[in-house]
N, C-alpha and C positions, 0 to 999 in steps of 0.2 A: 225326279224321279223315279230316284231311287232309295231316297231316305227312309224308307217306312219298308222297305222291302227286306230287309237284311243286314244284320250288324257287320262294322267292320273290323276284323280282326288287328289288324298291327297298324303301323306309320305307313303312311301311303304318300307315291311318287306320283303326281299328275303331272296329264301329257296337256303340252298346250294343244288349243284350240288347231290354232293353225297349222299344226304338225298333222292333225285328223284330215283337217281340210285338202290339203297340201296332196296327200295320201290317195284319196279321191280323185282329185282332177288330175294326177300322172297317170294315172290307171283308168280315167274317165270313165268312173265307179260313184253308183251312191250306198253310201256303207248301212248296216244297220241301223234303224230307228233305237236310240237309244246308246250306240256305240262312243259318240262323239263325245255325249254327256258322262258317259261311264268314264273314259280315260281323264276326260276334264277334271272330274269331279274326285277319283279314285286311282287311276292310274292302272297299269295291266298288272295280269293275275288271276288267280284261280279261282273258280265261284264251285260253291258245292266239293268242292276234290273232283270237280269234274269236268268242270267249261273253264280254258283256259282262255283268254280276252288276250288277244294279240296286242303289243304296241306297234304303232305304226311301222317303227324299225325292223322286228319278228315279222310281219306280217308282208315287207316287201320281200324280205329271203325264201320266208316259205312259200311267195309265189312262185317261187322259181321251178320247188319240188313239184306244187299241186297243178301248176299246165301241164305240167307232162304226163300226168295223170288221169287229166280231162281230155279222153279220147272216146270216139265212136262205143266200145263195147262198155261202158260205165256209164255211158247215156243210152243205149241200149237196153240195160237190165232194167230201167224203170222210165223205160219209153213211156207206159203209160201214163203213168203218174206227171212224168214231164208235159206231154202232153194233153191230158187235164187240166194243166197249170198254166197254159199257152207258153210254154217256155221250149224252144226250137234248139238245135243241136250247136246252130253258130251262136247264138245266145251263151249255150251251156259250157263252150270251149274259152270264154273269155271269160269266167266266173273267176271269183277273187275273194280269199278267205283271211276272215280277221278274227273268227271262233273259231277253237280246235278242241280234244276232247283225245284222253288216249283210250278209247275206245273205234270203231269199225268205223263209226257215222262220223258225220263233217256236215261244217256249215256253210253253204256258200251263200253272197252275193250274188244277183245275175245284173247284167246289163237291160236296159226296158223294164227291169220290173221294180224301180223304186231301190226304199229302203227295207222289204222284204226279204227277211233271211229266211230259206229254204235249210232244213235240215233232211239229212240223206241218209237210209242206210241202204244197206242189199234187198231191196223189196219192198221199197215205202218211201215214197217224198212229202215232206210236213211243209208246207207253208206258214211262214208267224210272220203276221203282217205288222204287230205289234213289234218286231225287232227282237232287241233284247232282253227286254223287261218279259216280253211273253215268254222265253226261250228259257229265260232263270225260273220261273214259276214252275213250269214245263216239267224240269228234271227236278226243280222241289219234291212236286204231287209223285212224278213216276218211282221216288227214290224215298217215299212218306216220311219225309221230312217236317220237322213243327216247323223251321222257318230257313231260307237257304240264307248261307253267308259267304263272305269274299276272304282270301287272301291274297293279297299282294307279293309279288314274285321278286326278291330280293335276292342280290349275291351273299349276303350276310344271315339269310334264315337257316336258321339252326335245327339241332333235331337234340334231343333228347330221353334217353328209355332206361326206366327202371322195372324192377321187376319188386312188388308186393308183398309183405309175408301174409301164408297161406292163413287162413283162417280170419281176416281183417274184413270185415264187414265195409261193403262197398256202397253202402247208402252212406255208412259214418265217412271216409275216406272222399265224398264228395262234396259232404256237409263242411270238413276242413277246410277245402278249398275256397266255397262262400266266408266260411267265416275267417279266412286269412285274406281274400280278395274283396272281400263285400258285393257292392251292390253291381260292382265290372263284370259277373260271370253270367254266362246264360247256359242255359243246357239244352245240347238237342236232343230232343227223343227222335231217332227212326225208328225201321221197320226191325231192325234188329238191337231195340234196345236193351235187351235182356240180354244181351252178349259185349254191345258195343255202346259208350256213349260217350259226345264228344262235347267239354266242354269247353267255356272261352272265358279267359281272363283278360279284361281288354286293359288292365292298368299295367299289365307284365307283357301285355302286346301274346299271350301265348294261345296254344288250343292242344288240351289234352285229351288225346284219344284212346280211353281204355277200354279195354278189355279180357278173358278168359283167356291164361296161359296155352291152356291144351281144349279152346273151342267148348261148345255149348253141354257137349256128353263129361267135363270135367266133370270127377264124382268131390263131391267136400271133404276136407275145407277146402273152397276157391283161392285159387294164387290168381289175382292180375297182374297182369303186363300194363304200366304207363307209357306211353310214349309221345313227349310234349314237343310242340313244332314250337318256337319262336325266336325273336331276332337275338343273337350271337352273345348282345348286351346283357340279356337276363338269362341266360344257362346259368350263372353259379345261381341267382338267387331261387330258379328253379328245382335245381340239385339241393343245396342247402333243404328246401321245404322239402322234398322228397324220402333225403333221407331220414328221417323220421318212420318211415313206412314201407323202407326195405325190409326183406326178409335175410 
């Protein structure tokens, strides 16, 4: 279902199907299409730096918070859309969340509406009958991404940051990543590609995020900052590689 949709950036921690089935049974809810398969294949994590796919354990914890927010005011704000989608208030207040973002929108699974995932914003509700795959493609399209990508959330996920020397050719630097790690590297072209670019280096399980230190209007010679997200075990390798480009 997901193999051709996006690359995976790091080591995986799949969740047994039984845990997902138990979650659905305990809350008497049908989870979004693809959610069970996603966790079984990849484990919990973040897609496109935007969608967090909860583990069953986290979904249980977050449900206590979410259920307290599902009130009549929240329903009434989108009543027109809920009515069009045949969702009643009684169904709405029993909604469950296994997909989240760090933005104001949220995603709900609603009793008696099958595996449809509902994307809810202030002033709009969008139904995703294809579940998680459809949501991922919609997010990728809205961000004008070349391809979606997935990053598992792991306690040992680390961060390294380096400032590159002024005047270093950006394309030359990117080429050096390809030279060093070969075919395992993929570059993400986004709507801000002249400002930031994400490069995946799967052999070291890392993600390089490069951007101009002072923004789009920085005068030449440009100075780039590189933030690298990788497993803790690969931080020394990343630091050794970037040392040759530092200012």
